[in-house]
C-alpha positions as CSV (number, residue, x, y, z in Angstrom):
1,M,2.7,24.4,-12.6
2,K,1.9,21.9,-15.4
3,V,2.6,18.5,-13.9
4,L,2.7,15.1,-15.5
5,Y,1.6,12.5,-12.9
6,L,2.3,8.8,-13.8
7,V,0.7,6.0,-11.7
8,H,0.7,2.3,-12.2
9,R,-2.9,1.8,-11.1
10,L,-5.8,4.2,-11.3
11,P,-5.6,6.3,-8.1
12,Y,-9.3,5.9,-7.3
13,P,-11.1,4.6,-5.4
14,P,-8.7,4.7,-2.4
15,N,-9.6,1.2,-1.3
16,K,-6.1,-0.4,-1.0
17,G,-2.7,0.6,0.2
18,D,-1.1,2.0,-2.9
19,K,-4.3,3.6,-4.2
20,V,-4.8,5.4,-0.9
21,R,-1.4,7.0,-1.2
22,S,-1.6,7.7,-4.9
23,Y,-5.1,9.2,-4.6
24,H,-4.1,11.6,-1.8
25,L,-1.1,12.6,-3.8
26,L,-3.3,13.3,-6.9
27,K,-5.7,15.3,-4.8
28,H,-2.8,17.3,-3.2
29,L,-1.3,18.1,-6.6
30,A,-4.6,18.9,-8.3
31,A,-5.4,21.5,-5.6
32,R,-2.2,23.4,-6.4
33,H,-1.3,22.6,-10.1
34,E,-2.6,21.6,-13.5
35,V,-2.3,17.8,-13.5
36,H,-2.1,15.5,-16.5
37,L,-2.5,11.9,-15.3
38,G,-1.3,8.8,-17.1
39,S,-2.4,5.5,-15.5
40,F,-3.6,1.9,-15.9
41,I,-6.8,0.2,-15.0
42,D,-6.3,-3.4,-14.0
43,D,-9.8,-3.9,-12.4
44,P,-12.9,-3.4,-14.6
45,D,-14.8,-2.2,-11.5
46,D,-12.6,0.9,-11.6
47,E,-14.1,2.1,-14.9
48,Q,-17.1,3.6,-13.1
49,H,-14.7,5.9,-11.2
50,L,-13.2,7.6,-14.2
51,P,-15.6,10.6,-14.0
52,R,-14.3,11.4,-10.5
53,V,-10.7,11.1,-11.6
54,R,-11.4,13.4,-14.6
55,E,-12.7,16.1,-12.3
56,L,-9.2,16.3,-10.8
57,C,-7.2,16.4,-14.0
58,A,-6.6,18.7,-16.9
59,G,-5.6,15.7,-19.0
60,L,-6.1,12.0,-18.6
61,H,-5.0,8.9,-20.4
62,V,-5.9,5.4,-19.0
63,A,-4.5,2.2,-20.5
64,R,-6.3,-1.0,-19.9
65,L,-4.2,-3.7,-18.3
66,H,-5.3,-7.4,-18.3
67,P,-3.2,-9.1,-15.6
68,R,-3.1,-12.5,-17.1
69,T,-2.0,-11.2,-20.5
70,A,0.4,-8.8,-18.9
71,K,2.1,-11.6,-17.0
72,L,2.7,-13.5,-20.2
73,L,4.0,-10.4,-22.0
74,S,6.3,-9.6,-19.0
75,L,8.2,-12.8,-19.9
76,R,9.7,-10.7,-22.7
77,G,12.0,-9.4,-20.1
78,L,13.8,-12.7,-20.0
79,A,14.9,-12.2,-23.6
80,S,15.7,-8.5,-23.3
81,G,17.5,-8.7,-20.0
82,E,15.0,-6.3,-18.3
83,P,13.2,-6.8,-15.0
84,L,9.8,-8.4,-15.8
85,S,8.0,-5.6,-14.1
86,L,8.8,-3.2,-17.0
87,P,7.1,-5.0,-19.9
88,Y,4.3,-5.9,-17.5
89,Y,3.5,-2.1,-17.3
90,R,4.5,-1.2,-20.9
91,D,1.9,0.2,-23.2
92,A,2.5,1.9,-26.6
93,G,-0.6,4.0,-26.3
94,L,0.4,5.5,-23.0
95,Q,3.9,6.2,-24.2
96,A,2.4,8.0,-27.3
97,W,0.1,10.1,-25.1
98,V,3.0,11.1,-22.8
99,D,5.1,12.2,-25.7
100,E,2.3,14.1,-27.5
101,T,1.1,15.8,-24.3
102,A,4.6,16.8,-23.3
103,A,5.1,18.4,-26.8
104,R,1.8,20.2,-26.6
105,V,1.6,21.3,-23.0
106,G,5.2,21.7,-22.0
107,F,5.5,20.1,-18.5
108,D,7.2,22.0,-15.7
109,A,7.7,18.8,-13.7
110,V,7.0,15.0,-13.6
111,V,5.8,13.1,-10.6
112,V,6.2,9.3,-10.9
113,F,4.3,7.0,-8.5
114,S,5.9,3.5,-8.5
115,G,9.3,3.2,-10.0
116,V,8.2,1.1,-13.0
117,M,6.3,4.2,-14.4
118,A,9.6,6.0,-14.8
119,Q,10.1,4.1,-18.1
120,Y,7.7,6.6,-19.7
121,T,9.8,9.6,-18.9
122,R,13.0,8.7,-20.8
123,G,12.1,11.1,-23.7
124,L,11.3,14.1,-21.5
125,K,14.6,16.0,-21.6
126,G,15.2,18.9,-19.3
127,V,12.1,18.3,-17.1
128,K,12.7,17.7,-13.4
129,T,11.3,14.3,-12.2
130,L,10.3,13.4,-8.7
131,V,9.8,9.7,-8.0
132,D,7.7,8.2,-5.3
133,F,9.0,4.6,-5.0
134,V,6.9,4.2,-1.8
135,D,8.8,1.0,-0.8
136,V,12.0,-0.6,-2.2
137,D,10.0,-2.8,-4.6
138,S,13.1,-4.8,-5.7
139,A,13.6,-5.9,-2.0
140,K,10.1,-7.4,-2.0
141,W,11.1,-9.9,-4.7
142,R,14.3,-10.7,-2.7
143,D,12.1,-11.4,0.3
144,Y,9.7,-13.6,-1.7
145,A,12.4,-15.9,-3.0
146,P,13.0,-18.0,0.2
147,E,9.3,-18.6,0.5
148,H,9.0,-20.3,-2.9
149,A,10.4,-23.4,-4.6
150,W,12.4,-23.3,-7.8
151,P,11.8,-22.0,-10.5
152,M,9.9,-19.2,-8.8
153,S,12.7,-18.7,-6.3
154,W,15.2,-18.2,-9.1
155,L,12.8,-15.8,-11.0
156,Y,12.2,-13.7,-7.8
157,R,16.0,-13.4,-7.2
158,R,16.5,-12.4,-10.8
159,E,13.7,-9.8,-10.5
160,F,15.4,-8.4,-7.4
161,T,18.7,-7.9,-9.2
162,K,17.3,-6.5,-12.4
163,L,14.7,-4.3,-10.8
164,L,17.2,-2.9,-8.3
165,G,19.4,-1.9,-11.2
166,F,16.6,-0.1,-12.8
167,E,15.5,1.7,-9.6
168,Q,19.1,2.9,-9.1
169,R,19.3,4.4,-12.6
170,V,15.9,6.1,-12.0
171,A,17.0,7.5,-8.7
172,R,20.3,8.8,-10.1
173,E,18.5,10.8,-12.7
174,A,15.6,12.1,-10.5
175,E,15.5,15.4,-8.8
176,C,14.5,13.5,-5.7
177,S,13.3,10.1,-4.9
178,F,10.9,9.4,-2.0
179,F,10.2,6.3,0.2
180,V,7.5,5.9,2.8
181,T,9.9,5.7,5.8
182,D,13.4,6.5,6.9
183,N,14.0,2.8,7.1
184,E,13.2,2.3,3.4
185,V,15.5,5.2,2.6
186,A,18.3,3.6,4.6
187,L,17.6,0.2,2.9
188,F,17.9,1.7,-0.6
189,R,21.1,3.5,0.3
190,E,22.5,0.2,1.7
191,L,21.6,-1.6,-1.5
192,S,23.2,1.3,-3.6
193,P,26.6,1.9,-1.9
194,G,28.6,4.9,-3.3
195,Q,25.9,6.1,-5.6
196,P,25.0,9.9,-5.6
197,L,21.3,9.7,-4.8
198,R,18.9,12.4,-3.6
199,L,16.5,10.5,-1.3
200,A,13.9,11.6,1.3
201,A,11.2,10.0,3.4
202,L,7.6,11.0,2.5
203,G,5.3,9.4,5.1
204,N,1.8,8.0,4.6
205,G,-1.2,9.7,6.1
206,V,-4.8,8.8,6.9
207,D,-8.1,10.7,6.2
208,A,-9.3,10.9,9.8
209,D,-12.6,12.6,8.7
210,V,-13.5,9.6,6.5
211,F,-12.1,7.0,8.9
212,A,-13.9,8.0,12.0
213,P,-16.3,6.1,14.3
214,D,-19.9,6.8,13.7
215,P,-22.6,5.7,16.2
216,A,-25.1,5.3,13.4
217,R,-22.9,2.8,11.5
218,A,-24.4,-0.6,11.9
219,S,-22.3,-3.7,12.8
220,P,-21.8,-6.3,10.1
221,F,-21.2,-9.0,12.7
222,A,-23.5,-11.5,14.3
223,A,-24.8,-10.8,17.8
224,G,-22.7,-12.3,20.5
225,E,-19.5,-13.0,18.5
226,L,-16.1,-11.5,19.2
227,P,-14.9,-10.2,15.8
228,L,-11.2,-10.0,15.0
229,V,-10.4,-8.3,11.7
230,F,-7.7,-8.2,9.0
231,T,-8.2,-5.9,6.0
232,G,-6.3,-5.8,2.7
233,A,-6.2,-6.9,-0.9
234,M,-6.4,-10.7,-0.6
235,D,-4.6,-11.6,-3.8
236,Y,-1.4,-10.0,-2.5
237,W,1.1,-12.5,-1.3
238,P,2.2,-10.8,2.0
239,N,-1.5,-10.5,3.0
240,I,-2.1,-14.2,2.0
241,D,0.8,-15.2,4.1
242,A,-0.4,-13.1,7.1
243,V,-3.9,-14.4,7.3
244,T,-2.8,-18.0,6.7
245,W,-0.2,-17.8,9.5
246,F,-2.7,-16.2,11.9
247,A,-5.5,-18.7,11.2
248,T,-3.0,-21.6,11.6
249,D,-0.8,-20.6,14.4
250,M,-2.7,-18.1,16.5
251,L,-6.4,-18.5,16.1
252,P,-6.8,-22.0,17.6
253,A,-5.2,-20.9,20.9
254,L,-7.4,-17.8,21.0
255,R,-10.5,-19.8,20.3
256,E,-9.8,-22.1,23.2
257,R,-10.1,-19.2,25.5
258,F,-12.7,-17.3,23.6
259,P,-15.0,-19.7,21.8
260,A,-17.1,-16.8,20.4
261,L,-14.1,-15.4,18.6
262,R,-14.3,-15.2,14.8
263,F,-11.6,-14.0,12.4
264,H,-12.9,-11.8,9.6
265,I,-10.6,-11.5,6.5
266,V,-12.0,-8.4,4.7
267,G,-10.7,-7.5,1.3
268,R,-11.1,-8.0,-2.4
269,S,-10.0,-10.9,-4.6
270,P,-9.3,-13.6,-2.0
271,A,-6.8,-16.1,-3.4
272,P,-7.7,-19.9,-3.3
273,A,-5.4,-20.3,-0.2
274,V,-7.5,-17.6,1.6
275,R,-10.8,-18.9,0.5
276,A,-9.8,-22.3,1.9
277,L,-9.6,-20.8,5.4
278,A,-13.3,-20.1,5.5
279,G,-15.3,-22.0,8.1
280,D,-16.9,-21.6,11.5
281,A,-13.9,-19.7,12.9
282,V,-13.0,-17.7,9.8
283,N,-15.1,-15.5,7.6
284,V,-13.7,-14.5,4.2
285,T,-15.8,-11.6,2.9
286,G,-14.4,-10.8,-0.5
287,T,-15.1,-7.3,-1.7
288,V,-17.2,-5.2,0.7
289,P,-18.8,-1.8,-0.2
290,D,-17.3,-0.2,2.9
291,V,-14.5,-1.5,5.2
292,R,-15.3,1.0,8.0
293,P,-18.1,-1.0,9.7
294,Y,-15.8,-4.0,10.0
295,L,-13.1,-1.9,11.6
296,Q,-15.4,0.1,13.9
297,H,-17.1,-2.9,15.4
298,A,-14.1,-5.1,15.6
299,A,-13.0,-6.2,19.1
300,A,-9.4,-5.7,17.8
301,V,-7.5,-5.6,14.5
302,V,-4.4,-7.6,13.6
303,A,-1.8,-7.1,10.9
304,P,0.6,-10.1,11.2
305,L,2.7,-9.2,8.2
306,R,5.9,-11.2,7.9
307,L,6.7,-10.0,4.3
308,A,5.9,-6.3,4.4
309,R,7.7,-3.2,5.6
310,G,6.9,0.4,6.0
311,I,3.8,2.3,7.1
312,Q,0.8,0.2,6.5
313,N,-2.4,2.1,5.6
314,K,-4.5,-0.8,7.0
315,V,-3.0,-0.1,10.4
316,L,-3.4,3.7,10.2
317,E,-7.1,3.3,9.2
318,A,-7.8,0.9,12.0
319,M,-6.2,3.3,14.5
320,A,-8.2,6.2,13.0
321,M,-11.4,4.1,13.6
322,A,-10.3,3.9,17.3
323,R,-9.6,0.2,17.4
324,P,-6.6,-1.4,19.1
325,V,-4.1,-3.0,16.7
326,V,-1.5,-5.7,17.0
327,A,1.0,-5.6,14.1
328,A,4.4,-6.8,13.0
329,G,7.2,-5.1,14.9
330,S,8.6,-3.5,11.8
331,C,5.2,-2.0,10.9
332,V,4.8,-0.6,14.3
333,K,8.3,0.9,14.3
334,A,7.6,2.6,11.0
335,I,4.6,4.4,12.6
336,T,6.0,5.4,16.0
337,A,9.1,4.9,18.0
338,D,7.2,5.4,21.2
339,A,5.1,2.9,23.2
340,L,1.5,3.2,22.3
341,P,-1.2,1.2,24.2
342,G,-3.4,1.0,21.1
343,L,-0.7,-0.2,18.7
344,L,1.3,-3.2,20.0
345,P,4.1,-5.0,18.2
346,A,4.5,-8.8,17.8
347,D,6.8,-10.9,15.7
348,A,6.0,-14.4,17.0
349,A,2.6,-16.2,17.3
350,A,2.8,-16.0,21.1
351,G,2.9,-12.2,21.1
352,Y,-0.2,-11.9,19.0
353,V,-2.1,-14.3,21.2
354,E,-1.0,-12.5,24.4
355,H,-2.0,-9.0,23.2
356,V,-5.3,-10.0,21.5
357,A,-6.3,-12.1,24.5
358,A,-5.7,-9.2,26.9
359,W,-8.0,-6.9,24.9
360,L,-10.7,-9.6,24.5
361,A,-10.6,-10.2,28.3
362,D,-10.9,-6.4,29.0
363,P,-13.1,-4.7,26.4
364,A,-13.0,-1.4,28.3
365,A,-9.2,-1.3,28.2
366,A,-9.4,-2.2,24.5
367,D,-11.7,0.7,23.9
368,M,-9.5,3.1,25.8
369,A,-6.4,1.9,23.9
370,G,-8.3,2.4,20.6
371,R,-9.3,6.0,21.5
372,G,-5.6,6.7,22.2
373,A,-4.7,5.2,18.9
374,R,-7.1,7.6,17.1
375,D,-5.8,10.6,19.1
376,F,-2.2,9.7,18.0
377,V,-3.2,9.4,14.3
378,L,-5.0,12.8,14.4
379,G,-1.9,14.5,15.6
380,A,0.8,12.7,13.6
381,Y,-0.6,11.5,10.3
382,S,-2.2,14.3,8.3
383,W,-1.8,13.8,4.5
384,D,-1.2,17.5,3.8
385,A,1.5,17.7,6.5
386,H,3.4,14.8,5.0
387,L,3.0,15.8,1.3
388,A,4.4,19.3,2.0
389,G,7.8,17.6,1.6
390,L,6.9,17.0,-2.1
391,D,5.9,20.7,-2.5
392,R,9.3,22.0,-1.6
393,H,10.9,19.9,-4.4
394,L,8.3,20.9,-6.9
395,E,8.9,24.6,-6.2
396,A,12.6,24.1,-6.7
397,A,12.0,22.3,-10.0
């Protein structure tokens, strides 16, 4: 089939949550179909990866997005009545490429990754569209509002309302819309009562060949320390909130019992609030060439996400690296309904302290729990198995 694939951020390298999913979706589609990719680059470092992306595509158009400029331009939505997310990702060159390529190629189907990219499909009449919303993005803005003072709280509530309306229109017109978990599907239905929507869950996976322990992989940590690790893009508010909460409310109690403990915050673009945490007890790495050494040699991994839902790639990757993980209860529930010694839920500071302390006190038990976590991921989180759900809808289209 000739497939138009629209993604809000270049789906390579797969070094953060949304790019992991969008890359594996691209690879899956390219192995079966002729793919024409329209996307944005919002990080100049990604320019070097364009040759790899071109290898997977029959056609490619990449628009350059400058976040500061895009934020200013997004304010046009206040005058037009749109959600600000739409003008943020609006580019005339990308729209012209979509229209010209559609006329020349004749697409059999469109796959949209992130709801905001559906704005480029309005002129494609008679072509079936599949939309991977991943999460209910509008709900994210609703969740942010109570955490911020006016005027940002008002702006976030407005974005929730406006973006939800757009998402609902997109879902009504799509052949099928996908979310990462059944819980996200249920949330979108709850927010869209009485609407005739075709929705399905399309879970995340993990590349367990890439994320695998390697005895030859050197440790990045100092000898004698007990490393505790969090990974993620550190300019993303839920991650900022998570590490700030952990460093403030959990780390001091753990350091009292384990003075050699050090919390490593591993990820690109640390915000000022994250950089301010750096000190004897906290290491803020910034961008690293490879996250796997940090995961493999961690005593344990934590994901204290208070403002995130759904399947977290950071958790699956740590499990695939055979490390025990403590994560928010909602994140654990999204991965498995069964008790798993290598993946423990916590929603209060005391729970994180209890679980991490138990593993630090018994490294052998932590290692055994980590091996069980990897075994679970190998059996339940293959990308191809999850993405087969998309194939059925493409074939129908």
